[in-house]
C-alpha positions as CSV (number, residue, x, y, z in Angstrom):
1,X,112.2,63.7,92.1
2,X,115.2,61.3,92.6
3,X,116.3,63.3,95.6
4,X,112.9,62.8,97.2
5,X,113.2,59.1,96.7
6,X,116.7,59.1,98.1
7,X,115.5,61.1,101.1
8,X,112.7,58.5,101.6
9,X,115.4,55.7,101.6
10,X,117.4,57.8,104.1
11,X,114.4,58.1,106.5
12,X,113.8,54.4,106.2
13,X,117.4,53.7,107.2
14,X,117.1,55.9,110.2
15,X,113.7,54.4,111.2
16,X,115.3,50.9,111.0
17,X,118.2,51.9,113.2
18,X,118.1,50.8,116.8
19,X,117.3,53.7,119.2
20,X,115.0,55.3,116.6
21,X,112.0,53.0,117.1
22,X,108.9,55.0,117.7
23,X,110.6,58.4,116.9
24,X,108.5,60.9,115.0
25,X,108.9,60.4,111.3
26,X,109.2,64.1,110.7
27,X,112.1,64.3,113.2
28,X,113.8,61.4,111.3
29,X,113.1,63.3,108.0
30,X,114.7,66.5,109.4
31,X,117.8,64.5,110.6
32,X,118.0,62.8,107.2
33,X,117.8,66.1,105.4
34,X,120.4,67.6,107.6
35,X,122.8,64.6,107.3
36,X,122.4,64.6,103.5
37,X,123.0,68.4,103.3
38,X,126.1,68.1,105.5
39,X,127.4,65.2,103.3
40,X,126.8,67.1,100.1
41,X,128.7,70.2,101.4
42,X,131.6,68.2,102.9
43,X,135.0,68.9,101.5
44,X,137.3,66.4,103.2
45,X,141.0,67.4,103.3
46,X,143.6,64.8,102.3
47,X,143.2,61.8,104.6
48,X,146.2,59.5,104.6
49,X,144.5,56.2,104.3
50,X,145.9,53.0,102.9
51,X,143.5,51.0,100.7
52,X,143.5,47.2,100.9
53,X,141.5,44.9,98.6
54,X,139.9,41.9,100.1
55,X,137.5,39.1,99.3
56,X,134.6,37.9,101.4
57,X,132.5,41.0,101.4
58,X,129.4,39.3,100.0
59,X,129.3,36.8,102.8
60,X,129.9,39.6,105.4
61,X,127.6,42.1,103.8
62,X,130.3,44.6,103.2
63,X,131.3,46.7,100.2
64,X,134.0,48.7,101.9
65,X,135.0,49.5,105.5
66,X,137.0,52.3,107.1
67,X,139.1,51.4,110.2
68,X,140.7,54.2,112.1
69,X,143.6,52.4,113.8
70,X,145.6,52.3,111.7
71,X,143.8,54.3,109.1
72,X,142.8,51.8,106.3
73,X,140.0,51.3,103.9
74,X,139.2,47.7,103.1
75,X,137.5,47.3,99.7
76,X,135.7,44.0,99.1
77,X,136.3,43.3,95.4
78,X,133.8,40.5,95.3
79,X,131.0,42.9,96.4
80,X,132.2,45.7,94.1
81,X,132.1,43.2,91.2
82,X,128.6,42.0,92.2
83,X,127.4,45.6,92.6
84,X,128.7,46.5,89.1
85,X,126.9,43.5,87.6
86,X,123.7,44.4,89.5
87,X,123.8,48.0,88.1
88,X,123.9,46.5,84.6
89,X,121.1,44.0,85.4
90,X,118.8,46.7,86.7
91,X,119.6,49.1,83.9
92,X,120.9,51.7,86.3
93,X,124.1,52.6,84.3
94,X,122.7,56.2,83.8
95,X,122.8,56.7,87.6
96,X,125.9,54.6,88.3
97,X,128.4,54.7,85.4
98,X,131.0,51.9,85.0
99,X,133.6,52.1,87.7
100,X,131.5,54.3,89.9
101,X,130.8,51.6,92.5
102,X,134.4,51.5,93.5
103,X,134.8,55.3,93.3
104,X,131.7,55.8,95.4
105,X,132.8,53.2,98.0
106,X,136.2,54.9,98.3
107,X,134.5,58.4,98.6
108,X,132.0,57.0,101.2
109,X,134.9,55.7,103.3
110,X,136.8,58.9,102.9
111,X,133.8,60.7,104.3
112,X,133.8,58.3,107.3
113,X,137.5,59.1,107.8
114,X,136.7,62.8,107.7
115,X,133.7,62.4,110.1
116,X,136.1,60.7,112.5
117,X,137.9,64.1,113.2
118,X,136.6,65.6,116.5
119,X,136.0,69.1,115.0
120,X,134.0,67.7,112.0
121,X,132.0,65.4,114.3
122,X,131.1,68.3,116.5
123,X,130.1,70.4,113.5
124,X,128.0,67.5,112.2
125,X,126.2,67.1,115.5
126,X,125.4,70.8,115.5
127,X,124.0,70.5,112.0
128,X,121.8,67.7,113.0
129,X,120.6,69.7,116.0
130,X,119.8,66.7,118.3
131,X,120.1,68.2,121.8
132,X,121.1,65.8,124.6
133,X,121.3,68.4,127.3
134,X,120.5,72.1,127.6
135,X,121.6,74.5,130.3
136,X,120.4,78.0,129.6
137,X,121.9,79.0,126.3
138,X,124.4,76.1,126.3
139,X,123.6,72.9,124.4
140,X,125.2,69.6,124.3
141,X,124.5,68.0,120.9
142,X,124.0,64.2,120.7
143,X,125.0,61.6,118.2
144,X,122.3,60.4,115.8
145,X,122.7,56.8,115.0
146,X,122.8,56.1,111.3
147,X,123.2,59.8,110.3
148,X,126.9,59.4,109.5
149,X,126.0,56.7,106.9
150,X,123.6,59.2,105.3
151,X,126.2,61.9,105.2
152,X,128.8,59.5,103.7
153,X,126.4,58.4,101.0
154,X,125.5,62.0,100.2
155,X,129.2,62.9,100.0
156,X,129.9,59.9,97.7
157,X,127.0,60.9,95.4
158,X,128.2,64.5,95.1
159,X,131.9,63.6,94.8
160,X,131.3,61.0,92.1
161,X,128.5,62.9,90.3
162,X,126.0,60.0,90.6
163,X,122.4,60.2,89.6
164,X,121.2,58.5,92.7
165,X,122.4,57.9,96.2
166,X,124.7,54.9,96.7
167,X,122.2,54.0,99.4
168,X,119.8,52.8,96.7
169,X,122.5,50.5,95.3
170,X,123.3,49.3,98.8
171,X,119.7,48.3,99.4
172,X,119.4,46.7,96.0
173,X,122.6,44.7,96.6
174,X,121.4,43.6,100.0
175,X,118.1,42.4,98.5
176,X,119.8,40.6,95.6
177,X,122.2,38.9,98.0
178,X,119.4,37.8,100.3
179,X,117.4,36.4,97.4
180,X,120.5,34.5,96.2
181,X,121.1,33.1,99.6
182,X,117.4,32.1,99.9
183,X,117.7,30.4,96.5
184,X,120.8,28.5,97.7
185,X,119.0,27.2,100.7
186,X,115.8,26.3,98.9
187,X,117.5,24.4,96.1
């Protein structure tokens, strides 16, 4: 049941991504399923990435971010702290145990680092099956905007043994931060 709800969130993410306006919802669902399956099955090798803690993530809408040059993961500790408090406020500890927000953020960014490798990216495109060009039996597979996020969330969920996709927490955090900002402006 939870997996169906997580898949619905994934389809909504794709539907809200520029370039997907007006696409068939069933196509978006197939891409979401393929991206999540790819993420669940991923087994990233060791990726030498330095982790740096920063503040200012809430204002920027960031929990963590992978940068490829040089390879670094920036973790926004203010957002991690707010997300941990939100999990407690919403009674979601059974899905996201204490400390899992940071673990999931690091796993998510590790997945992005892995998806950055050309051979993994090509395999991911084949798994999604979005054909850009076909000449006889040859196909050129295209990028699907937003699918890498879904794969990274699915990997983080599997790697951390979470009860729900971190995408659920990301959406809840965005909504909570939007409400807080609205309250600040209204007061």
